[in-house]
N, C-alpha and C positions, 0 to 999 in steps of 0.2 A: 645605279638606281637613278631614275629621272626625278627632277625636283617635285613633280606633281605626285610622285609615289612616296617621297620622303616625308617624314613626320615633323621634324623640328629644324630650326636654324638658330644661329646666334643673332641676337638683337640686343639693343640697349634699352634697359628699363630704368625707371627712377625709383630708387629705394624709398619707401614711405609715400610714394605718390607725388611728392614735390620736395624741393630742397636745393642746397648748393650744388656746385659742379661735382663735388665729391660724392654726391648721391647717385651718380650715374654708374650703372653696373651692367656688364654683359650677362645675358641670361638666355637659356634655351626657350624659344617660343615656337608655337606652331607656324609652319610655313603657310602663308595666306593662299587661298585658292581663288583664281580669277573668276568673277561673275561674267555674265553676258556683257560684251562690249569692253571688257577689260583685258589687259595683258599681264603676264607675270614676268618680272625682270630679275635676272641674276645680277644683283647689285655689285659693281666693282668699285664705285666711289660715291660718296654722298656729301653734299654741301652742308656746312654749318652756318646758320643764320641767326640774327638776333631774335626773331620770333621763337626759335627753339629755346633760347634762354628764358624768354617770358613763359613759355609753356612749362619748362622745368620748374619754374618758381610758382606755378599755379595760376598764372595770369593770362594765358592764351589757350583755352581749351580747343581741341580739334573740332571741326564741324561735324554734324551728325553723319554717321556712316563711315567716317574716316578712322584709321587705326589710332589707338590711344597713344602709341609711341611716336617719338619725334622724327623729323626728317622730311623736308619739303621738296627736295630735289635730289635726283640720283642720275648716274650714268651706268650702263652695263649692257648685257646682252639679253635679248628676248628669250625667255625660257619656254613660255607658252604663248603662242601668237594669237592675234585677233585683229580685226579691221585690216589696215594696210600692212600690218607687221607679221613676219614669220619668225620661227625659232632661229636664233643666231644673229638676227639683225642687231646692229649697234645703235643704241638709242640713249638719249637723255630725256628726262621726264619731270614734269611738275606733279607733285603729289599733295594730297590733303594731309598726309602724315605717313609714318612707317618707313622712312628712308634709312634710318640707322639700323640696318639689318642686312642679312645676306640675300634676302629676297623681298621684293615689294610688288604690289599690284597697283595698276593705275588705269584710268580710262584710256583706251587706245588712242583717242583723239588728243590726249595731252602729252603725247610723246613726240619727239622730233629726232631726225637723224643726226648722229654725231657729225659735226663738220669735219671735212677732210683735214688730216694732220693733227687733230685734237686727240689727246690721250683721254682715258676715262676720267682722270683727275681734273683735267682742264674742262671737259664737257660737263662734269657734275656741278661746276660753278656757274653754269649758264642759265638754267630755267628760272629760278626764283628771281634773280637779278634782272634778266632780260625782260621777263614778263612784267615785273614791277615798273621798270623804267619805261617800257613801251606804253603801258596802260596809263601811267601818270604823267610822263613828260610829253608824249606824242599824241595821246588821245585826250586826257583831261586838260593837260596844259597846252595842247595844240601848238607845240613848238614847230616853227617853219624855218626853211632855209633863209639865212641872212639875219635871223633873230638872235637874241642873246639869252643864254640860260645862266642863272645864278644857282650854283649847286653847293649845298652844305654837306659836310661829312665826305669830302672828296676822295679820301683814301679807303673808305669802306668798300665792301663788295658792291653795293649799289652805286657808290660814287665813281669807282673806276669804270664801271660799265656805262654809267650815264655820260661821263666825259667822252668816251669813245663813240657812243651812239649819237650824241649830239654833234660831234665833229663829223661823223660819217654822213649825217643829214645836212651838213653845210651850215651849221649854226656856230656862233661864238660862245665860248664857255668862260665864265668867271667862277673859280672854285675856291672854297674856303676849307681850312683845316686848322687844328690846334698844334702850333709848333712849326719851326722853320723847316724841319725835315719833311713834314707832311706837305707843306706848301711846295717844296722842291719836287716831291714825288708827283704832285698834281700837274706841275708843269711838264715833267717828263712823260706823263701819260697823255699830254696833248692840250691841256687847258691853256687858254690864251692869256689869262691873268690868274694869279694865285695869291690868296690872302692868308697870312698867318693871323688868326683872330686873337691870339694872345698878345699881339703887338700892334695890330692895325685895325682900323674901322672899315669893315667890308662895305657898309652902305655908302660911305664917302668915296671909296675907291670905285664902286660900281657907278655912282652918279657921275664921277669925273670921267668915266669911260663911256658915258652916254645913256646910262640906265639899262634896265633889263626887262625882257618881255615875259620870262617865265622864271619862277623860283621853285626849285625842288627842295623841300625843307623836311628834315628828319629831326630838327632840334626843337622848334616851337618856342615857348616861353618868351623871353625878351628879344629874341631874334625877329619876332613877327613885326613889330613896329619898324625895325630897320629894313626888313624886307619890303614893307610898304613904301618906305622912304626911297628905296632904290628902284622901285617899279616904275616903268613907263606908263603913260596913260593907256588904258586898255590891257594892262598886263594881268598875268595869272599867277597866283601862289597856290602850290599844290603840297599838301601835307601827307607824309607817309609814316611819320612817327613823331614822338614828342619827348625826346630824350632830355630836353632842357625845361620841360614844364608843359602840362596839358591844358592850361587855361590861357585864353587870349584876352588882352586888354589893348584894343586898338581904337583910334578915333573913327567913328562911323562916317563923319563928314569927309575925312581924308579918303576913305574907300570910295565915297561918292564922287569926290573930285577926280580921283584917278580912274574912275569906272573900272575898278579892280574886281577881279573874280577870285574868291578864296574858296578852295575846294580841297578834297583829299579822298583817299580811298584805302581799302585793304584788299589784298588779293585772295587770301585763303578762303574766306566765306563765299566767294562768288560761285554760282552754280556751274554744273558741269558743261552746259551748253555755252555759257559765257567764256569759260576757260578754253573750250574748243575753238571758239571764234578767235580768241586772242592767239592761240597756237598757230592757227592757219595764217593770220595776218603777220605774225612774227616770222614764220617760215617764208612768206612772200617778200617781206620788207627787209628783215634783219639778217636772215641767213645769207643772202647775197653780199651784204656788207662784210660778213665774216669770211666768206669765200674770197672776197677781194682783198683781204688782209687789213681791212679798216678797223676791225675789232679783234683784239688779241686776248688770249687767256691771261688772267692775272691771279695766279695761285701764290699766296704768301707762304703757306706752310701746310703740310699734311700730317695727319696723325692716324695710327691704326684704329680701326673701329673699336677695339677693346679699350682704347684710351680716349673715349669720347669725353671723359671728365677733363682730361688735359686740354682737349680742343676747346671746350667751353671756357675753361679758365683763361686760356690764351686769348680767345675772342673778347672776353670781358675786360681783359687788361687794356685793350684798345690800341696796341702798338702795331697792328697788322696793316698792310697795304695790299688790298685785294681780298681774295677768298681764303677761307680756312676749310680744308677738305678732309674727310675721313676716307681712308683706303680700306677696302673690304676684301679679305682673303677668301 
């Protein structure tokens, strides 16, 4: 039976609509049907991301028109083609939701070819992180060859991707993490300087190294004043999360002195045309870096789809280095 003729698939739902990791349950749900301009993907692997944790807890609802279930990135085979894609093509794709399932639909323009030599599990960890880093570090942050990036959360999925993409672009990277093991992992991934924030002052180390041009910050809170202190004149601070606190208390005059730009963005609510533009730019700029071996997959651990609860609990514990992936049978 072809997937378009089948009725149901296994997907992950949240018992009660929101709750802890243990609320995640595999359930039979209808297989989605692709609309005009969409493709249907037979999912083989799906990335697990912090926005999924927020959605599970009721804090990050899907945008209008997106599936109510979680999952922002997948890799698999095209089951029903459209646009440039035909059945059987191996793709990874950025989704508005619905990736924790055996089948998912997406805008055909938001899919990219799986890089040569990448498994489904490796490719499933690319879209959400690569799109986020490209949009925030290279577009909003305007990082250039020869500049310095200060990166917090260096061993997260975003962090390991940002280190490699910045180095591929010819930038210098100062990475931070909590603990000596994470600091060592950041160096192994290519960071030029790595800071253990439990024992060292990252702002002082960054200033001693000449300052930074761009900060990619997922912490917020009291890191913000230190980011500004480490920033060179004309530097840019880009927020993508606020794990350490969502309110800023920074001296305005210091921002003026530094001619600093403070910005930030989210990816999921962007409209389909904007995501398509990003996908095309990423395929043009980033996919050749991957082909040249400058960016490698960093999969920390995989879980079967049915154990999405275990994957969420593992991600929440924070010991991972790289991506957590669901494998889909």
